[in-house]
C-alpha positions as CSV (number, residue, x, y, z in Angstrom):
1,X,5.5,35.0,-26.8
2,X,5.8,32.3,-24.5
3,X,4.4,28.9,-26.2
4,X,3.8,27.5,-22.4
5,X,2.9,29.1,-19.5
6,X,3.2,27.3,-16.2
7,X,-0.5,27.3,-14.7
8,X,-2.2,25.1,-11.8
9,X,-3.3,22.6,-14.6
10,X,0.2,22.1,-15.4
11,X,1.4,20.9,-11.8
12,X,1.1,17.3,-11.4
13,X,1.8,17.5,-7.3
14,X,5.2,15.7,-6.5
15,X,8.1,18.2,-6.5
16,X,10.6,15.9,-8.5
17,X,8.3,15.7,-11.3
18,X,7.0,19.4,-11.1
19,X,10.7,20.2,-11.4
20,X,11.4,18.3,-14.5
21,X,8.4,20.0,-16.1
22,X,9.4,23.3,-15.1
23,X,13.0,22.4,-17.0
24,X,10.4,21.0,-20.0
25,X,8.3,24.3,-20.3
26,X,11.5,26.5,-20.3
27,X,13.3,24.5,-22.9
28,X,10.2,24.2,-25.4
29,X,9.7,28.1,-24.9
30,X,13.5,28.3,-25.9
31,X,12.9,26.0,-28.6
32,X,10.0,28.2,-30.0
33,X,12.0,31.3,-30.3
34,X,15.1,29.6,-31.3
35,X,16.5,30.6,-34.4
36,X,17.5,28.0,-37.0
37,X,20.9,27.6,-36.0
38,X,20.3,27.0,-32.4
39,X,17.2,25.0,-32.9
40,X,18.9,21.4,-33.4
41,X,21.2,21.3,-30.3
42,X,18.0,22.7,-28.2
43,X,15.7,20.3,-29.9
44,X,18.8,17.4,-28.6
45,X,18.5,18.9,-25.0
46,X,14.9,18.7,-24.7
47,X,14.7,14.9,-26.3
48,X,17.5,14.0,-23.8
49,X,15.5,15.9,-21.0
50,X,12.6,14.2,-21.9
51,X,14.3,11.0,-21.8
52,X,15.6,11.5,-18.5
53,X,12.2,12.8,-17.1
54,X,10.5,9.9,-18.0
55,X,13.2,7.5,-16.7
56,X,12.6,8.8,-13.2
57,X,8.8,8.7,-13.6
58,X,9.4,5.1,-14.5
59,X,11.2,4.4,-11.7
60,X,8.7,6.1,-9.5
61,X,6.2,3.8,-10.4
62,X,7.8,1.2,-9.9
63,X,8.8,2.2,-6.2
64,X,5.4,3.0,-5.7
65,X,3.9,-0.1,-7.3
66,X,1.7,2.1,-9.8
67,X,-1.3,0.4,-10.7
68,X,-1.1,2.6,-14.2
69,X,2.7,1.7,-15.0
70,X,1.9,-0.3,-18.0
71,X,-0.1,2.3,-19.6
72,X,1.9,5.1,-18.7
73,X,5.4,3.6,-19.7
74,X,3.7,3.0,-22.9
75,X,2.9,6.6,-23.5
76,X,6.2,7.6,-22.5
77,X,7.6,5.2,-25.1
78,X,5.0,6.4,-28.0
79,X,6.1,10.1,-27.5
80,X,9.8,9.5,-27.3
81,X,9.3,7.3,-30.8
82,X,7.5,10.4,-32.2
83,X,10.2,12.8,-30.9
84,X,13.3,10.1,-32.6
85,X,11.4,10.8,-36.1
86,X,10.9,14.5,-35.8
87,X,14.7,14.3,-34.4
88,X,15.7,12.4,-37.2
89,X,14.4,15.4,-39.6
90,X,15.8,18.0,-37.6
91,X,19.4,16.0,-38.1
92,X,19.0,16.9,-41.9
93,X,18.3,20.2,-41.2
94,X,15.0,19.9,-41.9
95,X,14.1,22.4,-38.8
96,X,10.4,23.2,-40.2
97,X,9.4,19.8,-39.2
98,X,10.9,20.3,-35.5
99,X,9.4,23.5,-35.3
100,X,6.1,22.2,-36.1
101,X,6.6,19.3,-33.4
102,X,7.5,21.7,-30.6
103,X,4.3,24.6,-31.7
104,X,1.7,22.0,-32.6
105,X,2.3,18.6,-30.9
106,X,4.1,18.9,-27.8
107,X,2.2,21.7,-26.0
108,X,-1.2,19.6,-26.6
109,X,0.3,16.5,-25.4
110,X,2.0,17.9,-22.7
111,X,-0.9,19.5,-21.0
112,X,-3.1,16.6,-21.3
113,X,-0.3,14.0,-20.2
114,X,0.3,16.3,-17.2
115,X,-3.6,16.9,-16.6
116,X,-4.0,12.8,-16.7
117,X,-1.4,10.7,-16.3
118,X,1.3,12.9,-14.3
119,X,-1.4,14.1,-11.8
120,X,-2.6,10.5,-11.3
121,X,0.9,9.0,-10.5
122,X,1.6,12.0,-8.0
123,X,-1.8,11.4,-6.2
124,X,-0.9,7.7,-5.9
125,X,2.8,8.8,-4.8
126,X,1.4,11.2,-2.1
127,X,-1.1,8.5,-0.7
128,X,1.5,5.9,-0.6
129,X,3.8,8.4,1.4
130,X,0.9,10.0,3.7
131,X,0.0,6.4,5.0
């Protein structure tokens, strides 16, 4: 079973952002299906991918003078902080905590984040580049 299916609702409308989201969805689905032995390394990969993705989005916000930059960056920081808390547990062998985060927290957060913050950022960038 797939944890997240890529649907129209998960497309922000900017190639770089959507490409990063595709990678996130792929890693999240791999984590959901992973055994306990491979889970920690995949969790680390998802964390690092999220950091890189957030850095790219932050750079886009700065480049295009995005008016919602402060709130969007704050959300990135909040999620990375939550990620770090669960990563510390996974690193100690408490895989169930990581699985809970992957299944119960990240899919809902991701869907909402893409539909609101990332879609608004993509629309702003697209408007700036069309002008």
